[in-house]
C-alpha positions in Angstrom: 45.2 -23.4 77.4 42.8 -23.8 74.3 39.1 -24.2 75.3 36.4 -26.4 73.8 32.6 -26.7 74.7 30.7 -29.9 74.4 26.8 -29.6 74.1 25.1 -33.0 74.5 23.5 -35.6 76.7 24.8 -37.0 79.7 25.9 -40.7 79.7 25.3 -42.3 83.4 27.8 -44.9 82.5 30.1 -42.9 81.6 31.3 -44.3 78.0 29.5 -41.6 75.5 28.0 -38.4 75.5 29.1 -35.3 78.0 31.5 -37.9 79.9 33.5 -39.1 76.7 33.8 -35.7 75.4 35.3 -34.1 78.5 37.4 -37.3 78.6 38.7 -36.7 75.1 39.1 -32.9 75.0 41.0 -33.3 78.4 43.3 -36.1 76.8 43.7 -33.9 73.6 45.1 -31.0 75.6 42.1 -28.4 75.8 39.9 -27.4 78.8 36.9 -28.8 78.4 33.2 -26.9 79.0 29.7 -28.6 78.9 25.9 -27.6 78.4 23.9 -30.6 79.0 20.9 -31.4 76.6 19.5 -34.0 78.5 20.1 -36.7 81.5 20.3 -40.4 80.2 19.6 -43.4 82.3 21.7 -46.0 80.4 24.6 -48.4 80.4 26.3 -50.8 77.9 23.1 -52.8 77.3 21.0 -49.9 76.4 19.0 -46.6 77.4 16.3 -46.8 79.5 15.4 -43.4 80.2 16.1 -39.9 78.8 15.1 -36.6 80.8 15.6 -33.7 78.4 16.5 -30.3 80.2 14.0 -27.1 79.1 15.1 -24.7 76.3 15.3 -22.0 78.8 17.9 -23.9 81.3 20.0 -24.6 77.8 19.9 -21.4 77.0 21.1 -20.3 80.7 24.0 -22.8 80.3 25.2 -21.5 76.9 25.1 -17.8 78.1 27.1 -18.6 81.3 29.8 -20.2 79.2 30.0 -18.0 76.2 29.9 -14.6 78.6 32.7 -15.9 80.7 35.3 -18.3 79.0 34.6 -18.1 75.2 35.0 -21.6 73.6 37.8 -22.0 70.8 35.5 -24.8 69.7 32.1 -26.5 69.9 31.0 -29.9 69.5 27.4 -30.7 69.4 26.1 -34.5 70.1 22.9 -35.7 71.3 20.0 -33.2 70.7 16.6 -34.9 70.9 14.4 -32.0 70.3 13.8 -29.0 67.9 13.2 -26.9 70.4 16.7 -27.3 71.9 18.2 -27.4 68.3 16.7 -23.9 67.8 18.0 -22.4 71.1 21.6 -23.9 70.3 21.7 -22.4 66.7 20.4 -19.1 68.1 23.0 -18.8 70.8 25.9 -20.2 68.6 24.9 -17.3 66.2 24.5 -14.8 69.0 28.2 -15.2 70.0 29.8 -16.1 66.8 31.2 -19.4 67.8 33.5 -21.0 65.8 34.9 -24.4 64.7 31.5 -25.9 65.0 31.4 -29.9 64.8 28.3 -31.6 65.0 28.0 -35.1 65.6 24.1 -35.7 64.4 23.5 -38.3 67.1 20.3 -40.1 66.1 20.6 -43.8 67.4 22.7 -45.0 70.3 25.3 -48.1 69.6 22.8 -50.2 71.3 20.0 -49.2 68.7 17.8 -46.7 71.0 16.5 -43.8 69.1 17.9 -40.7 70.5 16.0 -37.9 68.3 12.4 -36.9 67.8 11.2 -37.2 63.8 10.6 -33.6 64.1 13.9 -32.6 65.4 15.8 -34.2 62.3 14.5 -31.3 60.1 15.5 -28.6 62.8 18.8 -30.1 62.7 18.8 -29.9 58.6 17.7 -26.4 58.5 19.0 -24.7 61.8 22.3 -26.5 62.7 23.7 -28.1 60.1 24.4 -24.8 58.2 26.2 -23.0 60.6 28.6 -26.2 61.3 32.3 -26.1 60.2 31.9 -30.0 59.9 29.4 -32.8 60.5 30.4 -36.4 61.4 27.5 -38.8 60.4 28.0 -42.4 60.4 26.4 -44.2 57.7 22.6 -44.6 58.8 22.6 -40.9 60.1 24.1 -39.9 56.4 21.3 -42.0 54.6 18.8 -40.1 56.8 20.1 -36.6 56.0 20.7 -37.3 52.4 17.9 -39.6 51.4 20.2 -41.9 49.4 21.1 -45.4 50.2 24.8 -46.1 51.2 26.1 -49.5 50.2 29.9 -49.0 49.3 33.0 -46.4 49.4 31.8 -44.8 46.1 28.4 -43.8 47.6 30.1 -42.7 50.8 31.9 -40.1 48.6 29.1 -39.2 47.0 26.9 -38.4 50.4 29.9 -36.5 51.5 29.7 -34.1 48.7 26.1 -34.0 48.7 25.8 -33.2 52.3 28.6 -30.1 51.6 26.2 -29.0 48.7 23.1 -29.0 50.7 24.4 -27.6 53.9 27.5 -25.6 53.4 29.6 -27.4 55.7 32.4 -30.1 55.3 31.3 -33.7 56.1 33.0 -36.7 57.2 31.1 -39.6 56.6 32.1 -42.6 58.6 32.2 -46.0 57.2 32.4 -48.2 60.6 31.0 -52.0 60.5 28.2 -51.0 57.8 31.1 -50.7 55.0 34.6 -50.8 56.3 35.8 -51.1 59.8 37.6 -47.7 59.9 38.1 -45.9 56.8 36.1 -42.4 56.5 35.7 -39.7 53.9 35.6 -36.1 54.0 33.7 -34.1 51.1 36.0 -33.8 48.4 37.0 -37.4 48.6 39.5 -37.0 51.0 40.0 -40.7 52.7 41.5 -41.1 56.0 42.3 -44.8 56.2 41.8 -46.3 59.6 43.6 -49.3 61.4 41.0 -52.4 61.9 40.8 -53.0 65.8 39.2 -55.9 66.6 37.4 -54.5 69.6 33.8 -55.0 70.4 33.5 -52.4 72.9 32.7 -49.2 70.6 30.2 -47.4 73.0 30.9 -43.8 72.6 33.2 -44.1 69.5 31.2 -41.2 67.4 31.2 -38.9 70.6 34.9 -39.4 71.0 36.1 -38.8 67.5 33.9 -35.5 66.8 35.1 -34.2 70.2 39.0 -35.0 69.3 38.0 -33.4 66.0 36.9 -30.1 68.0 39.8 -30.4 70.4 42.5 -30.2 67.5 40.1 -27.5 65.7 40.6 -25.5 69.0 44.3 -25.9 68.8 44.7 -24.4 65.3 45.1 -27.4 63.3 43.4 -27.5 59.9 40.6 -29.8 59.4 42.5 -32.5 57.7 45.0 -32.7 60.3 42.4 -32.5 63.0 40.5 -35.5 61.6 44.0 -37.4 61.2 45.2 -37.1 65.0 41.5 -37.4 66.0 41.2 -40.9 64.3 44.6 -41.8 65.9 43.5 -41.0 69.3 40.2 -43.0 68.7 42.3 -46.0 67.4 44.7 -45.6 70.7 41.5 -45.6 73.0 40.0 -48.7 71.2 43.6 -50.5 71.0 43.7 -50.4 74.8 41.0 -53.1 74.9 39.2 -51.9 77.9 36.5 -54.2 78.8 33.8 -53.3 81.0 30.1 -53.9 81.5 27.9 -56.5 79.9 26.9 -54.8 76.4 29.0 -52.8 74.0 31.4 -51.1 76.4 33.3 -48.1 76.7 37.1 -47.4 75.4 39.9 -46.3 77.4 39.7 -42.6 76.8 43.0 -42.4 79.4 45.1 -44.9 77.5 48.2 -42.8 77.5 48.1 -42.3 81.3 47.7 -46.5 81.7 50.8 -48.1 83.1 51.9 -51.2 80.7 51.7 -53.5 83.6 48.2 -52.8 84.9 
């Protein structure tokens, strides 16, 4: 069985972060492993607390994984401080990690900021240059490029600029800022998505990036990995799971749910 590692924060309500990543990787047919960057106290209505692990402990987690079960792909999500980013970059280069997918998580669906200002620069200089692909949404792509993105032409421009700046492919996600489900990969490769009228979108970014990593781990090329990941995300949204009082989680296990349930 192919293997994938998620390096991200824990979501206590299970809809995003490490929990969403493990569910996604499992449902996409790879063995999931995790290195936790932070514990969060959160639910569908917001984040009430974040407790980071130390850089030393994160390093120990990564050593334990790479020295025993080498991952075929790595997904990186929420990393809120520059010291943690530096450890991740150092360890991934030390072990020669491959198929690195970086979801530059900066703001939660609920609007809570999840990354320190100083960490953005570390993300740009240390992590993005070693990525295979990055998956920013519109606000994240604006922070990383310094440009305003208001239409699909500017999405294409941002994706190409990110590739030029950091040397990795970039998938800029349209989302509800510009379009409902159309994303563009650097090189003006569009992935059209089906609009699903579901307000419960907690963890969509984590899920998409983890599905891409899973597909890369299985040997699919980048375009196929993105296309199949989007199909999986659409299925999870279309199941119309409705939990919590805010923007709820998706049904990651939709393929296992009986229709009469």
